[in-house]
BALOBA-1460 file (C-alpha; in Angstrom, 3 decimals):
// residues 276
<rec num="1" residu="x" x="-13.591" y="15.257" z="0.920"/>
<rec num="2" residu="x" x="-14.121" y="12.724" z="-1.862"/>
<rec num="3" residu="x" x="-13.944" y="9.079" z="-0.855"/>
<rec num="4" residu="x" x="-10.605" y="7.307" z="-0.971"/>
<rec num="5" residu="x" x="-11.784" y="5.143" z="-3.862"/>
<rec num="6" residu="x" x="-12.690" y="8.236" z="-5.864"/>
<rec num="7" residu="x" x="-9.359" y="9.923" z="-5.131"/>
<rec num="8" residu="x" x="-7.409" y="6.777" z="-5.955"/>
<rec num="9" residu="x" x="-9.212" y="6.259" z="-9.251"/>
<rec num="10" residu="x" x="-8.492" y="9.867" z="-10.237"/>
<rec num="11" residu="x" x="-4.824" y="9.551" z="-9.257"/>
<rec num="12" residu="x" x="-4.401" y="6.355" z="-11.276"/>
<rec num="13" residu="x" x="-5.999" y="7.978" z="-14.306"/>
<rec num="14" residu="x" x="-3.826" y="11.087" z="-13.991"/>
<rec num="15" residu="x" x="-0.488" y="9.542" z="-12.962"/>
<rec num="16" residu="x" x="-0.586" y="5.895" z="-13.968"/>
<rec num="17" residu="x" x="-0.763" y="2.680" z="-11.994"/>
<rec num="18" residu="x" x="2.198" y="2.673" z="-9.652"/>
<rec num="19" residu="x" x="2.807" y="2.786" z="-5.924"/>
<rec num="20" residu="x" x="6.404" y="3.348" z="-4.835"/>
<rec num="21" residu="x" x="7.505" y="2.316" z="-1.377"/>
<rec num="22" residu="x" x="9.716" y="4.516" z="0.768"/>
<rec num="23" residu="x" x="11.707" y="1.843" z="2.593"/>
<rec num="24" residu="x" x="14.797" y="3.301" z="4.273"/>
<rec num="25" residu="x" x="16.251" y="-0.013" z="5.395"/>
<rec num="26" residu="x" x="19.991" y="-0.278" z="6.039"/>
<rec num="27" residu="x" x="20.820" y="-1.921" z="2.714"/>
<rec num="28" residu="x" x="19.282" y="0.882" z="0.678"/>
<rec num="29" residu="x" x="20.865" y="3.554" z="2.863"/>
<rec num="30" residu="x" x="24.242" y="1.940" z="2.244"/>
<rec num="31" residu="x" x="23.518" y="1.702" z="-1.465"/>
<rec num="32" residu="x" x="22.967" y="5.455" z="-1.507"/>
<rec num="33" residu="x" x="26.295" y="6.010" z="0.234"/>
<rec num="34" residu="x" x="24.576" y="6.936" z="3.486"/>
<rec num="35" residu="x" x="25.085" y="5.884" z="7.083"/>
<rec num="36" residu="x" x="22.433" y="4.002" z="9.023"/>
<rec num="37" residu="x" x="21.469" y="6.949" z="11.215"/>
<rec num="38" residu="x" x="18.772" y="9.537" z="11.717"/>
<rec num="39" residu="x" x="20.323" y="12.177" z="9.458"/>
<rec num="40" residu="x" x="20.516" y="9.674" z="6.617"/>
<rec num="41" residu="x" x="16.959" y="8.501" z="7.278"/>
<rec num="42" residu="x" x="15.714" y="12.041" z="6.733"/>
<rec num="43" residu="x" x="17.866" y="12.654" z="3.666"/>
<rec num="44" residu="x" x="16.765" y="9.395" z="2.075"/>
<rec num="45" residu="x" x="13.069" y="9.866" z="2.785"/>
<rec num="46" residu="x" x="12.797" y="13.499" z="1.756"/>
<rec num="47" residu="x" x="14.814" y="12.830" z="-1.402"/>
<rec num="48" residu="x" x="12.297" y="10.120" z="-2.293"/>
<rec num="49" residu="x" x="9.461" y="12.546" z="-1.643"/>
<rec num="50" residu="x" x="11.077" y="15.224" z="-3.791"/>
<rec num="51" residu="x" x="11.764" y="12.859" z="-6.674"/>
<rec num="52" residu="x" x="8.559" y="10.843" z="-6.712"/>
<rec num="53" residu="x" x="5.620" y="12.437" z="-4.950"/>
<rec num="54" residu="x" x="4.731" y="14.801" z="-7.777"/>
<rec num="55" residu="x" x="4.966" y="11.943" z="-10.307"/>
<rec num="56" residu="x" x="3.482" y="8.697" z="-8.959"/>
<rec num="57" residu="x" x="-0.080" y="8.100" z="-7.864"/>
<rec num="58" residu="x" x="0.718" y="6.584" z="-4.462"/>
<rec num="59" residu="x" x="3.711" y="6.479" z="-2.146"/>
<rec num="60" residu="x" x="3.944" y="3.860" z="0.584"/>
<rec num="61" residu="x" x="6.282" y="4.585" z="3.500"/>
<rec num="62" residu="x" x="7.091" y="1.492" z="5.558"/>
<rec num="63" residu="x" x="6.538" y="2.650" z="9.122"/>
<rec num="64" residu="x" x="8.876" y="0.118" z="10.752"/>
<rec num="65" residu="x" x="11.987" y="1.626" z="9.193"/>
<rec num="66" residu="x" x="11.128" y="4.946" z="10.813"/>
<rec num="67" residu="x" x="9.956" y="3.503" z="14.134"/>
<rec num="68" residu="x" x="13.328" y="1.840" z="14.737"/>
<rec num="69" residu="x" x="14.772" y="5.331" z="15.364"/>
<rec num="70" residu="x" x="12.196" y="6.071" z="18.054"/>
<rec num="71" residu="x" x="10.394" y="9.390" z="18.402"/>
<rec num="72" residu="x" x="12.883" y="11.192" z="16.149"/>
<rec num="73" residu="x" x="12.279" y="8.632" z="13.428"/>
<rec num="74" residu="x" x="8.526" y="9.147" z="13.745"/>
<rec num="75" residu="x" x="9.130" y="12.893" z="13.352"/>
<rec num="76" residu="x" x="10.906" y="12.161" z="10.054"/>
<rec num="77" residu="x" x="7.947" y="10.017" z="9.006"/>
<rec num="78" residu="x" x="5.600" y="12.909" z="9.744"/>
<rec num="79" residu="x" x="7.688" y="15.245" z="7.563"/>
<rec num="80" residu="x" x="7.856" y="12.657" z="4.803"/>
<rec num="81" residu="x" x="4.089" y="12.170" z="4.810"/>
<rec num="82" residu="x" x="3.505" y="15.921" z="4.699"/>
<rec num="83" residu="x" x="5.975" y="16.404" z="1.829"/>
<rec num="84" residu="x" x="4.382" y="13.632" z="-0.220"/>
<rec num="85" residu="x" x="0.840" y="14.865" z="0.304"/>
<rec num="86" residu="x" x="1.848" y="18.457" z="-0.446"/>
<rec num="87" residu="x" x="3.259" y="17.246" z="-3.785"/>
<rec num="88" residu="x" x="-0.054" y="15.625" z="-4.693"/>
<rec num="89" residu="x" x="0.586" y="11.922" z="-4.077"/>
<rec num="90" residu="x" x="-1.760" y="9.779" z="-2.064"/>
<rec num="91" residu="x" x="0.031" y="8.298" z="0.949"/>
<rec num="92" residu="x" x="-0.546" y="4.689" z="1.930"/>
<rec num="93" residu="x" x="1.206" y="3.968" z="5.218"/>
<rec num="94" residu="x" x="2.381" y="0.376" z="5.507"/>
<rec num="95" residu="x" x="1.775" y="-0.387" z="9.182"/>
<rec num="96" residu="x" x="-0.050" y="-3.749" z="9.049"/>
<rec num="97" residu="x" x="-1.860" y="-3.086" z="12.306"/>
<rec num="98" residu="x" x="-4.333" y="-5.626" z="13.620"/>
<rec num="99" residu="x" x="-5.850" y="-5.448" z="17.077"/>
<rec num="100" residu="x" x="-9.215" y="-5.309" z="18.816"/>
<rec num="101" residu="x" x="-11.581" y="-2.811" z="20.352"/>
<rec num="102" residu="x" x="-10.285" y="0.474" z="21.693"/>
<rec num="103" residu="x" x="-6.709" y="-0.400" z="20.690"/>
<rec num="104" residu="x" x="-7.686" y="-0.797" z="17.032"/>
<rec num="105" residu="x" x="-9.620" y="2.455" z="17.289"/>
<rec num="106" residu="x" x="-6.520" y="4.217" z="18.606"/>
<rec num="107" residu="x" x="-4.394" y="2.878" z="15.743"/>
<rec num="108" residu="x" x="-6.979" y="4.031" z="13.224"/>
<rec num="109" residu="x" x="-7.192" y="7.490" z="14.771"/>
<rec num="110" residu="x" x="-3.395" y="7.792" z="14.735"/>
<rec num="111" residu="x" x="-3.225" y="7.288" z="10.975"/>
<rec num="112" residu="x" x="-6.627" y="8.187" z="9.519"/>
<rec num="113" residu="x" x="-7.900" y="11.097" z="11.608"/>
<rec num="114" residu="x" x="-6.882" y="14.324" z="9.821"/>
<rec num="115" residu="x" x="-6.091" y="15.966" z="13.165"/>
<rec num="116" residu="x" x="-3.151" y="13.568" z="13.619"/>
<rec num="117" residu="x" x="0.367" y="14.519" z="12.510"/>
<rec num="118" residu="x" x="0.602" y="11.008" z="11.020"/>
<rec num="119" residu="x" x="-2.616" y="11.304" z="9.000"/>
<rec num="120" residu="x" x="-2.482" y="9.545" z="5.625"/>
<rec num="121" residu="x" x="-4.918" y="8.528" z="2.908"/>
<rec num="122" residu="x" x="-4.888" y="4.802" z="3.669"/>
<rec num="123" residu="x" x="-3.210" y="2.122" z="5.779"/>
<rec num="124" residu="x" x="-2.505" y="-1.593" z="5.614"/>
<rec num="125" residu="x" x="-4.029" y="-3.873" z="8.250"/>
<rec num="126" residu="x" x="-3.973" y="-7.562" z="9.166"/>
<rec num="127" residu="x" x="-7.287" y="-9.467" z="9.511"/>
<rec num="128" residu="x" x="-5.991" y="-12.526" z="11.318"/>
<rec num="129" residu="x" x="-7.604" y="-11.729" z="14.645"/>
<rec num="130" residu="x" x="-10.812" y="-12.002" z="12.643"/>
<rec num="131" residu="x" x="-11.962" y="-9.482" z="10.069"/>
<rec num="132" residu="x" x="-14.553" y="-8.134" z="12.506"/>
<rec num="133" residu="x" x="-11.737" y="-6.954" z="14.776"/>
<rec num="134" residu="x" x="-10.932" y="-4.338" z="12.105"/>
<rec num="135" residu="x" x="-14.344" y="-2.681" z="12.360"/>
<rec num="136" residu="x" x="-12.916" y="0.372" z="14.191"/>
<rec num="137" residu="x" x="-10.510" y="0.957" z="11.310"/>
<rec num="138" residu="x" x="-13.322" y="0.683" z="8.776"/>
<rec num="139" residu="x" x="-15.422" y="3.114" z="10.818"/>
<rec num="140" residu="x" x="-12.689" y="5.742" z="11.173"/>
<rec num="141" residu="x" x="-11.785" y="5.380" z="7.493"/>
<rec num="142" residu="x" x="-15.397" y="5.901" z="6.439"/>
<rec num="143" residu="x" x="-15.733" y="8.934" z="8.702"/>
<rec num="144" residu="x" x="-12.722" y="10.674" z="7.167"/>
<rec num="145" residu="x" x="-12.782" y="9.501" z="3.548"/>
<rec num="146" residu="x" x="-9.793" y="7.183" z="3.913"/>
<rec num="147" residu="x" x="-8.908" y="3.711" z="2.698"/>
<rec num="148" residu="x" x="-7.938" y="0.429" z="4.297"/>
<rec num="149" residu="x" x="-5.942" y="-2.324" z="2.582"/>
<rec num="150" residu="x" x="-6.388" y="-5.730" z="4.217"/>
<rec num="151" residu="x" x="-3.803" y="-8.498" z="3.889"/>
<rec num="152" residu="x" x="-5.277" y="-11.201" z="1.687"/>
<rec num="153" residu="x" x="-2.762" y="-13.324" z="-0.207"/>
<rec num="154" residu="x" x="0.800" y="-12.462" z="0.746"/>
<rec num="155" residu="x" x="3.982" y="-13.741" z="-0.890"/>
<rec num="156" residu="x" x="5.824" y="-14.841" z="2.257"/>
<rec num="157" residu="x" x="6.195" y="-18.634" z="2.437"/>
<rec num="158" residu="x" x="4.375" y="-18.853" z="5.788"/>
<rec num="159" residu="x" x="1.269" y="-17.071" z="4.492"/>
<rec num="160" residu="x" x="-0.538" y="-20.102" z="3.012"/>
<rec num="161" residu="x" x="-0.702" y="-21.785" z="6.442"/>
<rec num="162" residu="x" x="-3.514" y="-19.367" z="7.275"/>
<rec num="163" residu="x" x="-4.579" y="-17.752" z="4.020"/>
<rec num="164" residu="x" x="-5.112" y="-21.001" z="2.078"/>
<rec num="165" residu="x" x="-6.850" y="-22.799" z="4.943"/>
<rec num="166" residu="x" x="-10.423" y="-23.867" z="4.203"/>
<rec num="167" residu="x" x="-13.441" y="-22.778" z="6.171"/>
<rec num="168" residu="x" x="-16.369" y="-25.141" z="6.837"/>
<rec num="169" residu="x" x="-18.149" y="-23.695" z="3.775"/>
<rec num="170" residu="x" x="-15.210" y="-24.661" z="1.547"/>
<rec num="171" residu="x" x="-13.906" y="-21.155" z="0.917"/>
<rec num="172" residu="x" x="-10.299" y="-20.287" z="1.627"/>
<rec num="173" residu="x" x="-9.671" y="-17.841" z="4.456"/>
<rec num="174" residu="x" x="-8.364" y="-15.383" z="1.855"/>
<rec num="175" residu="x" x="-11.595" y="-15.742" z="-0.121"/>
<rec num="176" residu="x" x="-13.679" y="-15.024" z="2.967"/>
<rec num="177" residu="x" x="-11.701" y="-11.807" z="3.551"/>
<rec num="178" residu="x" x="-12.196" y="-10.705" z="-0.057"/>
<rec num="179" residu="x" x="-15.911" y="-11.550" z="0.017"/>
<rec num="180" residu="x" x="-16.473" y="-9.548" z="3.203"/>
<rec num="181" residu="x" x="-14.699" y="-6.520" z="1.749"/>
<rec num="182" residu="x" x="-16.624" y="-6.861" z="-1.501"/>
<rec num="183" residu="x" x="-19.824" y="-6.583" z="0.520"/>
<rec num="184" residu="x" x="-18.525" y="-3.360" z="2.082"/>
<rec num="185" residu="x" x="-17.625" y="-1.989" z="-1.351"/>
<rec num="186" residu="x" x="-20.937" y="-2.922" z="-2.974"/>
<rec num="187" residu="x" x="-22.401" y="-0.083" z="-5.025"/>
<rec num="188" residu="x" x="-19.410" y="2.239" z="-4.634"/>
<rec num="189" residu="x" x="-18.437" y="4.250" z="-7.706"/>
<rec num="190" residu="x" x="-15.845" y="4.274" z="-9.242"/>
<rec num="191" residu="x" x="-14.082" y="2.162" z="-6.571"/>
<rec num="192" residu="x" x="-14.760" y="1.141" z="-3.023"/>
<rec num="193" residu="x" x="-12.507" y="2.314" z="-0.218"/>
<rec num="194" residu="x" x="-11.525" y="-1.119" z="1.082"/>
<rec num="195" residu="x" x="-8.760" y="-2.962" z="-0.731"/>
<rec num="196" residu="x" x="-6.865" y="-6.218" z="-0.499"/>
<rec num="197" residu="x" x="-3.118" y="-6.893" z="-0.528"/>
<rec num="198" residu="x" x="-2.167" y="-9.637" z="-3.000"/>
<rec num="199" residu="x" x="1.520" y="-10.335" z="-3.605"/>
<rec num="200" residu="x" x="2.778" y="-10.410" z="-7.183"/>
<rec num="201" residu="x" x="4.657" y="-13.652" z="-6.497"/>
<rec num="202" residu="x" x="1.864" y="-15.751" z="-4.961"/>
<rec num="203" residu="x" x="1.779" y="-18.275" z="-7.790"/>
<rec num="204" residu="x" x="-1.729" y="-19.563" z="-8.415"/>
<rec num="205" residu="x" x="-4.490" y="-17.745" z="-6.582"/>
<rec num="206" residu="x" x="-6.807" y="-19.671" z="-4.256"/>
<rec num="207" residu="x" x="-9.406" y="-16.913" z="-4.407"/>
<rec num="208" residu="x" x="-11.715" y="-15.265" z="-6.915"/>
<rec num="209" residu="x" x="-10.348" y="-11.744" z="-7.328"/>
<rec num="210" residu="x" x="-13.005" y="-10.453" z="-9.686"/>
<rec num="211" residu="x" x="-15.776" y="-9.079" z="-7.472"/>
<rec num="212" residu="x" x="-14.033" y="-6.831" z="-4.937"/>
<rec num="213" residu="x" x="-15.100" y="-3.491" z="-6.471"/>
<rec num="214" residu="x" x="-12.082" y="-2.030" z="-4.709"/>
<rec num="215" residu="x" x="-8.340" y="-1.714" z="-5.207"/>
<rec num="216" residu="x" x="-5.727" y="-4.426" z="-5.043"/>
<rec num="217" residu="x" x="-2.309" y="-3.453" z="-3.703"/>
<rec num="218" residu="x" x="0.264" y="-5.723" z="-5.355"/>
<rec num="219" residu="x" x="3.706" y="-5.590" z="-3.702"/>
<rec num="220" residu="x" x="6.715" y="-7.547" z="-4.883"/>
<rec num="221" residu="x" x="7.183" y="-5.922" z="-8.289"/>
<rec num="222" residu="x" x="10.739" y="-5.796" z="-9.626"/>
<rec num="223" residu="x" x="13.509" y="-6.756" z="-7.219"/>
<rec num="224" residu="x" x="11.306" y="-9.312" z="-5.446"/>
<rec num="225" residu="x" x="10.561" y="-11.092" z="-8.716"/>
<rec num="226" residu="x" x="7.073" y="-9.903" z="-9.631"/>
<rec num="227" residu="x" x="6.386" y="-8.690" z="-13.170"/>
<rec num="228" residu="x" x="3.708" y="-7.224" z="-15.397"/>
<rec num="229" residu="x" x="3.026" y="-10.723" z="-16.707"/>
<rec num="230" residu="x" x="2.429" y="-11.953" z="-13.154"/>
<rec num="231" residu="x" x="-0.138" y="-9.196" z="-12.694"/>
<rec num="232" residu="x" x="-1.913" y="-10.227" z="-15.904"/>
<rec num="233" residu="x" x="-1.896" y="-13.864" z="-14.822"/>
<rec num="234" residu="x" x="-3.210" y="-13.240" z="-11.316"/>
<rec num="235" residu="x" x="-5.876" y="-10.648" z="-12.037"/>
<rec num="236" residu="x" x="-7.132" y="-11.401" z="-15.521"/>
<rec num="237" residu="x" x="-9.804" y="-8.911" z="-16.514"/>
<rec num="238" residu="x" x="-9.933" y="-7.111" z="-13.153"/>
<rec num="239" residu="x" x="-6.957" y="-4.923" z="-13.951"/>
<rec num="240" residu="x" x="-8.208" y="-1.347" z="-13.657"/>
<rec num="241" residu="x" x="-8.240" y="-1.560" z="-9.855"/>
<rec num="242" residu="x" x="-4.732" y="-3.027" z="-9.525"/>
<rec num="243" residu="x" x="-2.022" y="-0.919" z="-7.877"/>
<rec num="244" residu="x" x="1.424" y="-2.468" z="-8.461"/>
<rec num="245" residu="x" x="3.900" y="-1.571" z="-5.736"/>
<rec num="246" residu="x" x="7.650" y="-1.357" z="-6.247"/>
<rec num="247" residu="x" x="10.298" y="-0.341" z="-3.731"/>
<rec num="248" residu="x" x="13.853" y="-1.504" z="-4.350"/>
<rec num="249" residu="x" x="13.419" y="-1.622" z="-8.127"/>
<rec num="250" residu="x" x="12.930" y="2.158" z="-8.093"/>
<rec num="251" residu="x" x="14.830" y="3.206" z="-4.954"/>
<rec num="252" residu="x" x="18.114" y="1.518" z="-5.939"/>
<rec num="253" residu="x" x="18.566" y="4.286" z="-8.520"/>
<rec num="254" residu="x" x="18.964" y="6.981" z="-5.842"/>
<rec num="255" residu="x" x="20.130" y="9.312" z="-4.523"/>
<rec num="256" residu="x" x="19.983" y="11.073" z="-7.905"/>
<rec num="257" residu="x" x="16.453" y="12.491" z="-8.166"/>
<rec num="258" residu="x" x="16.505" y="12.369" z="-11.958"/>
<rec num="259" residu="x" x="17.404" y="8.686" z="-11.939"/>
<rec num="260" residu="x" x="14.638" y="7.970" z="-9.423"/>
<rec num="261" residu="x" x="12.110" y="9.759" z="-11.623"/>
<rec num="262" residu="x" x="13.254" y="7.845" z="-14.680"/>
<rec num="263" residu="x" x="12.992" y="4.512" z="-12.875"/>
<rec num="264" residu="x" x="9.463" y="5.345" z="-11.749"/>
<rec num="265" residu="x" x="8.522" y="6.440" z="-15.263"/>
<rec num="266" residu="x" x="9.702" y="3.103" z="-16.676"/>
<rec num="267" residu="x" x="7.536" y="1.231" z="-14.198"/>
<rec num="268" residu="x" x="4.533" y="3.432" z="-14.954"/>
<rec num="269" residu="x" x="4.981" y="2.678" z="-18.670"/>
<rec num="270" residu="x" x="5.312" y="-1.046" z="-17.941"/>
<rec num="271" residu="x" x="1.899" y="-1.050" z="-16.288"/>
<rec num="272" residu="x" x="0.128" y="1.368" z="-18.631"/>
<rec num="273" residu="x" x="-2.084" y="-1.505" z="-19.823"/>
<rec num="274" residu="x" x="-3.903" y="-1.528" z="-16.479"/>
<rec num="275" residu="x" x="-5.930" y="1.628" z="-17.203"/>
<rec num="276" residu="x" x="-6.558" y="1.256" z="-20.930"/>
């Protein structure tokens, strides 16, 4: 299998720069005229897969909204992942795991080992037990040609307490995460496998985003206030590796599959400048 960075670069070239979240939270279910139950979870998720997975480069299911229904919700997540991958989209599972040792290894195997029913192309992880604690995830990802997106600069108001803090060498914590991942991505062509999550609404960056040689996942586009101009402002010349992520801005147009496709197409057009 090609590396995740290679597959992602090809998908962005072929389908445009957009990741769409599949976030079946109660408000969106209600907006679609659905109940907050397991049947509606499946209808919502598989409708999203049908409408979007043969169009967008990446889909990003939020695992928590499936987990809240227990084992039956996880079964729906498995079917959603399979439907999206069968339609040609890369699947980035938003799980934000962060643990140590054998526990981190088990998480990585659950999501990145192709023998797992939950196997996806990439996952999100949290580095705030120390970036070295994520080594098992990096190892499993490398073994199976998968990607890992590490939280770097998030848009939540509490994030700066940790991410903007300064290390003894003067770098921000976020910068130290990016630098360590850049070292892992060094020499990779066309993109490294290890990315960073940077929110579209962070304001001014406290880190140099230019040397990662890997992808940036940029949530918060649309309903959360992030825009194409924010992406230009934050990333400057390093735009080809940016993956804008939109959830509500696209999903609010459901359950009509045509309307979902049209909403995704508008977002893809909005960010066409990223791959020129």
